[in-house]
C-alpha positions as CSV (number, residue, x, y, z in Angstrom):
1,M,0.0,0.0,0.0
2,S,1.4,3.4,-1.0
3,H,1.5,5.6,2.1
4,L,2.8,9.1,2.7
5,D,3.6,10.6,6.1
6,I,3.7,14.4,6.2
7,L,5.4,15.9,9.2
8,L,4.3,19.5,9.8
9,P,6.2,21.0,12.8
10,F,4.1,23.8,14.5
11,G,1.1,23.0,12.4
12,L,-1.0,23.0,15.6
13,P,-1.9,26.6,16.7
14,P,-1.4,27.7,20.3
15,A,-4.6,27.1,22.3
16,E,-4.9,30.7,23.4
17,L,-4.9,31.9,19.8
18,A,-6.5,29.0,18.0
19,S,-10.0,30.4,17.5
20,D,-8.7,33.6,15.9
21,L,-6.1,31.8,13.8
22,L,-8.5,29.1,12.5
23,R,-11.1,31.8,11.7
24,A,-8.5,33.5,9.5
25,L,-7.1,30.3,8.0
26,K,-8.5,29.6,4.5
27,A,-7.5,26.0,3.8
28,P,-10.4,24.0,2.4
29,S,-8.3,21.0,1.3
30,L,-6.6,20.7,4.7
31,A,-10.1,21.1,6.4
32,M,-11.4,18.2,4.3
33,L,-8.4,16.0,5.1
34,L,-8.5,16.7,8.9
35,A,-12.3,16.2,9.3
36,R,-12.4,12.9,7.6
37,A,-9.2,11.4,9.1
38,R,-8.7,9.0,11.9
39,L,-7.1,11.0,14.8
40,R,-4.5,10.0,17.4
41,H,-3.2,12.7,19.7
42,Q,-0.2,12.6,22.0
43,A,0.7,15.2,24.7
44,F,4.4,16.0,25.4
45,D,6.2,17.8,28.1
46,G,6.4,21.5,27.1
47,F,9.8,21.7,28.9
48,A,11.4,18.7,27.2
49,R,14.8,19.1,25.7
50,A,13.6,18.1,22.2
51,L,10.4,19.3,20.5
52,P,7.7,16.7,19.7
53,H,8.5,16.6,16.0
54,E,12.2,16.2,16.7
55,A,11.4,13.3,19.1
56,W,9.2,11.7,16.5
57,L,11.9,11.9,13.9
58,A,14.4,10.4,16.4
59,L,12.0,7.5,17.0
60,Q,11.5,6.8,13.2
61,F,15.2,6.8,12.5
62,G,16.4,4.8,15.5
63,L,17.6,7.6,17.8
64,P,15.3,7.5,20.8
65,D,17.8,6.8,23.5
66,G,19.1,10.3,23.9
67,T,15.6,11.8,24.2
68,K,14.5,9.0,26.6
69,A,17.4,9.9,28.9
70,G,16.3,13.5,29.1
71,G,18.6,14.9,26.5
72,S,18.5,16.1,22.9
73,L,18.8,13.9,19.9
74,P,22.2,12.2,19.6
75,V,22.7,13.3,16.0
76,A,26.2,14.9,15.8
77,H,27.8,12.0,13.9
78,S,25.0,12.0,11.4
79,A,25.3,15.7,11.0
80,R,29.0,15.4,10.5
81,Q,28.4,13.0,7.6
82,A,25.8,15.4,6.1
83,F,28.7,17.9,5.9
84,G,31.0,15.4,4.2
85,L,33.2,15.0,7.3
86,P,34.9,11.6,7.7
87,P,33.7,9.1,10.4
88,A,35.3,9.7,13.7
89,A,35.5,7.9,17.0
90,G,34.4,9.4,20.3
91,V,31.5,11.5,21.6
92,W,30.8,14.5,19.3
93,F,28.4,17.5,19.8
94,I,27.0,20.1,17.4
95,L,27.9,23.7,18.1
96,H,26.0,26.6,16.7
97,P,27.3,30.2,16.9
98,V,24.3,32.1,18.3
99,H,23.1,35.3,19.8
100,I,22.0,35.3,23.4
101,L,19.8,38.3,24.4
102,A,20.1,39.7,27.9
103,A,16.6,40.5,29.1
104,S,15.8,42.3,32.3
105,D,16.4,39.3,34.6
106,H,17.3,36.4,32.3
107,L,19.0,35.3,29.1
108,V,17.1,34.4,25.9
109,L,18.3,32.3,23.0
110,I,17.4,34.1,19.7
111,D,16.4,31.9,16.7
112,R,19.7,31.2,14.9
113,R,17.9,31.5,11.5
114,H,17.9,35.3,12.1
115,L,21.6,35.6,12.8
116,Q,22.7,36.0,9.2
117,I,26.2,35.0,9.9
118,A,28.4,35.0,6.8
119,E,30.9,32.3,6.0
120,A,33.9,34.7,6.4
121,E,32.6,35.9,9.7
122,S,32.1,32.4,11.0
123,R,35.5,31.3,9.9
124,V,37.2,34.1,11.8
125,L,35.2,33.4,14.9
126,F,35.9,29.7,14.6
127,E,39.7,30.3,14.4
128,S,39.6,32.7,17.3
129,A,37.7,30.1,19.4
130,R,39.8,27.0,18.4
131,P,42.8,27.7,20.7
132,L,40.5,27.9,23.7
133,F,39.0,24.5,22.8
134,E,42.5,23.1,22.2
135,E,43.7,24.4,25.6
136,A,40.8,22.6,27.2
137,G,41.7,19.4,25.3
138,R,38.7,19.6,22.9
139,Q,38.8,19.1,19.2
140,L,36.9,21.7,17.3
141,V,35.8,21.0,13.6
142,Y,34.2,23.4,11.2
143,G,31.0,22.3,9.3
144,D,29.7,25.6,7.8
145,A,28.9,29.1,9.0
146,D,26.1,27.9,11.2
147,T,27.4,24.5,12.4
148,W,30.5,23.4,14.1
149,F,31.4,20.2,15.9
150,V,33.3,19.5,19.1
151,R,34.6,16.2,20.5
152,A,34.2,15.6,24.2
153,D,34.4,11.9,25.2
154,D,33.9,12.6,28.9
155,W,30.6,14.5,28.3
156,G,28.7,11.4,27.1
157,E,26.1,11.7,29.8
158,L,25.6,15.5,29.3
159,H,21.9,16.4,28.7
160,T,21.6,19.1,26.1
161,S,18.6,20.8,24.4
162,T,17.9,21.3,20.7
163,P,18.2,25.0,19.8
164,D,14.6,25.1,18.6
165,A,13.4,23.7,22.0
166,A,15.3,26.4,23.9
167,C,14.6,29.2,21.4
168,G,12.8,32.2,22.9
169,H,12.9,31.0,26.5
170,N,14.9,31.8,29.6
171,I,17.8,29.5,28.8
172,D,18.6,28.6,32.4
173,I,16.6,25.3,32.4
174,W,17.7,24.5,28.8
175,M,21.5,24.7,29.4
176,P,23.5,21.5,29.4
177,K,23.2,19.6,32.7
178,G,25.0,16.6,34.0
179,D,28.6,15.3,34.0
180,G,30.8,17.9,32.3
181,D,28.4,20.9,32.6
182,R,30.8,22.9,34.8
183,N,33.6,22.3,32.3
184,W,31.4,23.4,29.4
185,R,30.3,26.5,31.2
186,K,33.9,27.5,31.9
187,L,34.9,27.0,28.2
188,H,31.7,28.7,27.1
189,N,32.3,31.7,29.2
190,E,35.9,32.0,27.9
191,V,34.6,32.0,24.3
192,Q,32.0,34.7,25.2
193,M,34.6,36.9,26.8
194,H,36.9,36.4,23.8
195,W,34.2,37.4,21.4
196,H,33.1,40.5,23.4
197,G,34.2,43.5,21.4
198,H,35.6,41.2,18.6
199,P,36.2,43.0,15.3
200,V,33.7,40.7,13.6
201,N,31.0,41.8,16.1
202,E,31.9,45.4,15.9
203,E,31.5,45.2,12.1
204,R,28.2,43.5,12.5
205,A,27.0,46.2,14.9
206,A,27.9,48.8,12.4
207,R,25.7,47.0,9.9
208,G,22.8,46.8,12.4
209,L,23.2,43.0,12.9
210,K,23.2,41.2,16.3
211,P,26.6,40.1,17.6
212,V,27.6,36.5,17.6
213,N,28.1,36.3,21.4
214,S,27.6,32.7,22.3
215,L,27.6,29.0,21.3
216,W,24.8,26.4,21.6
217,L,25.9,22.9,22.4
218,W,23.6,19.9,21.6
219,G,23.2,16.6,19.8
220,G,26.0,14.6,21.6
221,G,26.4,11.0,20.7
222,T,28.7,8.3,19.5
223,A,29.0,6.6,16.1
224,D,27.8,3.2,17.2
225,A,24.9,1.6,15.3
226,Q,22.4,2.4,18.0
227,N,22.9,6.1,17.5
228,N,23.6,6.2,13.8
229,P,20.6,6.7,11.5
230,L,22.7,5.8,8.5
231,S,23.2,2.3,9.9
232,P,21.2,-0.4,8.1
233,A,20.0,-1.6,11.5
234,T,18.3,1.8,12.1
235,A,17.5,2.9,8.6
236,G,13.9,3.7,9.4
237,P,10.6,2.6,7.9
238,Y,10.7,4.8,4.7
239,T,11.8,3.8,1.3
240,Q,12.0,7.5,0.3
241,S,12.1,10.7,2.3
242,F,11.9,14.4,1.3
243,H,13.1,17.6,3.0
244,L,14.7,15.9,6.0
245,P,16.6,18.1,8.5
246,S,20.3,18.4,7.9
247,W,21.2,15.8,10.5
248,L,19.3,13.2,8.5
249,Q,19.9,14.2,5.0
250,T,22.6,11.7,4.2
251,R,20.1,9.0,5.0
252,S,17.7,9.3,2.0
253,G,16.4,12.8,2.1
254,Q,16.0,14.8,-1.1
255,P,14.3,17.9,-2.4
256,A,10.9,17.7,-4.0
257,A,9.3,20.5,-5.9
258,T,5.7,19.2,-6.1
259,M,3.4,16.6,-4.6
260,A,3.5,14.8,-8.0
261,E,7.2,14.1,-7.4
262,V,6.5,12.8,-3.9
263,V,3.7,10.4,-5.0
264,A,5.4,9.2,-8.2
265,P,4.9,5.4,-8.7
266,G,7.5,2.9,-7.4
267,T,7.8,3.8,-3.7
268,E,5.6,2.2,-1.0
269,K,6.2,4.4,2.0
270,R,7.4,8.0,1.9
271,L,8.1,10.8,4.4
272,L,7.7,14.5,3.5
273,V,8.9,17.1,6.1
274,L,7.3,20.5,5.7
275,D,9.2,22.8,8.1
276,T,8.3,26.2,6.9
277,L,6.1,27.1,9.9
278,I,8.9,26.7,12.5
279,E,10.5,30.1,12.1
280,A,7.2,32.0,12.3
281,A,5.9,30.0,15.3
282,L,9.2,30.5,17.3
283,A,8.9,34.2,16.6
284,A,5.2,34.2,17.5
285,D,4.6,35.9,14.1
286,W,1.2,34.5,13.6
287,S,0.4,36.6,10.5
288,E,3.4,35.1,8.8
289,W,2.4,31.6,10.1
290,L,-1.0,32.1,8.4
291,T,0.7,33.2,5.2
292,R,3.0,30.2,5.1
293,L,0.1,27.8,5.9
294,H,-1.9,29.3,3.1
295,Q,1.1,28.6,0.8
296,L,1.3,25.0,2.1
297,E,-2.4,24.6,1.3
298,A,-1.8,25.6,-2.3
299,D,1.5,23.7,-2.8
300,W,0.9,20.5,-0.9
301,F,-2.5,20.0,0.8
302,A,-4.7,20.6,-2.3
303,P,-2.5,18.3,-4.4
304,L,-2.5,15.7,-1.6
305,L,-6.3,15.7,-1.5
306,A,-6.3,15.2,-5.3
307,A,-3.8,12.4,-5.2
308,L,-5.9,10.5,-2.6
309,K,-9.1,11.0,-4.6
310,D,-7.4,10.0,-7.9
311,G,-5.9,6.8,-6.4
312,Q,-2.3,7.9,-6.8
313,L,-1.9,7.5,-3.1
314,E,-3.8,5.0,-0.9
315,R,-3.2,6.5,2.5
316,A,-1.7,9.6,4.1
317,T,-0.9,10.6,7.6
318,L,-0.4,14.3,8.6
319,L,1.5,14.7,11.8
320,A,1.0,18.3,13.1
321,S,2.7,19.5,16.2
322,H,3.5,22.4,18.5
323,N,5.9,22.6,21.5
324,A,3.7,20.3,23.7
325,A,1.7,18.0,21.4
326,L,1.6,16.0,18.3
327,S,-1.6,15.0,16.4
328,E,-1.7,12.3,13.7
329,F,-4.4,12.5,11.1
330,T,-4.7,9.4,8.9
331,V,-6.9,9.6,5.9
332,T,-7.7,7.2,3.0
333,A,-9.6,7.4,-0.2
334,H,-12.4,5.5,1.6
335,S,-12.6,7.9,4.5
336,L,-12.8,10.8,2.2
337,R,-16.1,9.5,1.0
338,K,-17.7,10.2,4.3
339,F,-19.7,13.0,2.7
340,W,-21.8,13.6,5.9
341,I,-18.7,14.9,7.7
342,K,-18.3,18.6,6.9
343,P,-14.8,20.0,6.3
344,S,-13.4,21.6,9.4
345,L,-10.1,22.9,10.8
346,A,-11.3,22.5,14.4
347,R,-9.4,19.3,15.0
348,L,-6.2,21.3,14.9
349,V,-7.1,22.2,18.5
350,P,-6.5,19.1,20.6
351,S,-9.1,20.1,23.2
352,V,-11.9,19.9,20.7
353,S,-10.6,17.0,18.7
354,Y,-12.6,13.8,18.3
355,T,-12.1,10.3,16.8
356,H,-14.3,8.5,14.3
């Protein structure tokens, strides 16, 4: 049976704004799909170190252990491969150059998508930080302007948070905790002091850009089969995947321009990740969230409905989430024939959802 899973991070509106957002949302195809689908809802801890959609991806691709232990996804080795870096022994973490905002009484991690750090800037900051890491006995490796890697074998039990889970919050509870956290804080503080007043940041300030004043550490893990989504033992249930996050792209992810490409004959079970709502949701820019969801309706949900009706696809599951919930809507050509069920977006609000 041809089956498509569509993962839609932050496709669920926040409860306090849901009525207004759904009233403004014009998505008739999505409304039809949701109303006539079989629903399963799962609640998550809103203070977990990985977001629901991240935890779901970890489960699909054989990476649940880190999240079960209270940490972020152990994906650094997979991410290294996505950047073409050779396999390496030991415990590796992902490092992102970021901006930490000092609020009145706490510190807030700003969405790294807004940092706009250039390759040349990142290279200079990387080279300025590398001696500090080497003095601490840590190997630092460059991936790209947004992503670096550090080896820390003695931090294997360190619980870290994904940057999107921590974004926009008081970072105190999201900072690394466990064996090695004091060593990380010491090294982290040295880098912050070294970058304070750095020429790169002075030049950025002159251009009206936020300074790169911190690093975000997460994703620690080893390269063993249990933690490696590229391993045949943990290859996941999909024969083809589209738009995977960077830490899974070496698995089987690939771009797709249209739904027709996704549902092309020859593949039994596919995964499509539509992550364009994340940035707007993290910024609480709900006008932009609506704009992007309307674009998803035109580009993906209307063609999905047509593909189900035409028999190009036998079954589809839409997995929509926010920071504390994930709802699965499974629809088939047969369920779409339930003409007595009126199209509705109401099931995007878990408190008013129902099953049939």
